[in-house]
C-alpha positions in Angstrom: -11.7 11.4 6.5 -9.5 8.4 5.7 -7.8 6.8 8.6 -5.0 4.3 7.8 -5.1 2.8 11.3 -8.8 2.1 11.0 -8.3 0.6 7.6 -5.6 -1.7 9.2 -7.9 -2.5 12.0 -10.6 -3.7 9.6 -8.1 -5.7 7.6 -6.7 -7.4 10.8 -10.3 -8.2 12.0 -11.2 -9.6 8.6 -8.0 -11.6 8.3 -7.9 -12.7 11.9 -4.1 -12.3 11.9 -1.5 -9.6 11.9 0.6 -11.5 9.3 -2.3 -12.1 6.9 -3.3 -8.4 7.2 0.3 -7.4 6.6 0.5 -9.5 3.4 -2.7 -8.0 2.1 -1.5 -4.5 2.9 2.1 -5.1 1.5 3.6 -3.9 4.8 5.4 -5.8 7.6 3.6 -7.4 10.4 5.5 -5.1 12.8 4.0 -2.1 11.0 0.5 -3.6 11.3 1.0 -4.2 15.0 2.3 -0.6 15.6 -0.8 0.8 13.8 -3.1 -1.3 15.9 -1.3 -0.3 19.1 -1.5 3.4 18.1 -5.2 3.1 17.4 -5.8 1.3 20.7 -3.8 4.0 22.6 -5.6 6.9 20.9 -9.0 5.3 21.7 -8.1 4.2 25.2 -9.5 0.7 24.7 -8.1 -2.7 23.8 -9.5 -3.9 20.4 -8.0 -7.4 20.2 -7.3 -10.1 22.7 -3.9 -11.5 21.7 -2.9 -15.1 22.6 -0.7 -17.8 21.2 -3.8 -19.2 19.5 -4.5 -16.0 17.5 -6.5 -12.9 17.7 -10.0 -12.3 19.0 -12.0 -9.0 18.9 -12.8 -7.6 22.4 -16.3 -6.3 23.0 -15.0 -2.8 22.1 -13.4 -4.2 19.0 -16.6 -5.9 17.9 -18.5 -2.7 18.4 -15.9 -0.7 16.5 -15.8 -3.3 13.7 -19.6 -3.1 13.3 -19.6 0.7 13.3 -16.7 0.9 10.9 -18.3 -1.5 8.5 -21.5 0.5 8.4 -19.8 3.8 7.6 -18.0 4.5 4.2 -14.5 4.5 5.6 -12.9 2.6 2.8 -14.7 4.6 0.1 -12.9 7.8 1.2 -9.4 6.5 0.6 -8.0 8.4 -2.3 -7.4 6.2 -5.4 -4.2 6.7 -7.4 -6.4 7.1 -10.4 -9.5 9.3 -9.4 -12.9 7.8 -9.9 -11.6 4.4 -10.9 -12.5 1.3 -9.0 -9.8 -1.2 -7.9 -11.1 -3.7 -10.5 -10.7 -1.1 -13.3 -7.3 -0.1 -11.9 -6.1 -3.7 -12.3 -7.4 -3.8 -15.8 -5.7 -0.5 -16.7 -2.4 -1.7 -15.3 -2.7 -4.9 -17.4 -3.4 -2.9 -20.5 -0.5 -0.5 -19.8 1.9 -3.5 -19.4 0.5 -5.1 -22.6 1.0 -1.9 -24.6 4.5 -1.4 -23.1 5.5 -4.9 -24.0 4.3 -4.4 -27.6 6.4 -1.3 -27.9 9.4 -3.0 -26.5 9.1 -5.9 -29.0 8.6 -3.4 -31.8 11.7 -1.4 -30.7 13.8 -4.5 -30.4 12.7 -5.8 -33.8 13.6 -2.5 -35.4 16.9 -2.3 -33.5 18.1 -5.8 -34.5 16.9 -5.6 -38.1 19.3 -2.7 -38.6 22.3 -4.7 -37.4 
């Protein structure tokens, strides 16, 4: 089952920062911190040592990171377009925007040619 808090944990651990993980997730740093705090509360362990110098995984955090990386957690997240990888999703979005812009140009050309 997909767990957004676990996904956020992996992102923070990879990025080494709440702010960088927030940018990658397109959410606020406060939301990232809340998700991590909720995950730590639900597990009953501290996953990160926080200091003015940055974040470090605790022993429990390192163990959870290794376990999470070895299981297909990220693969279970539902894609907006079923059975399409993120690379193909980007390509589909680009093609959609290209077609949309072509139709817009065509429409504007026809509209202004009648004036």
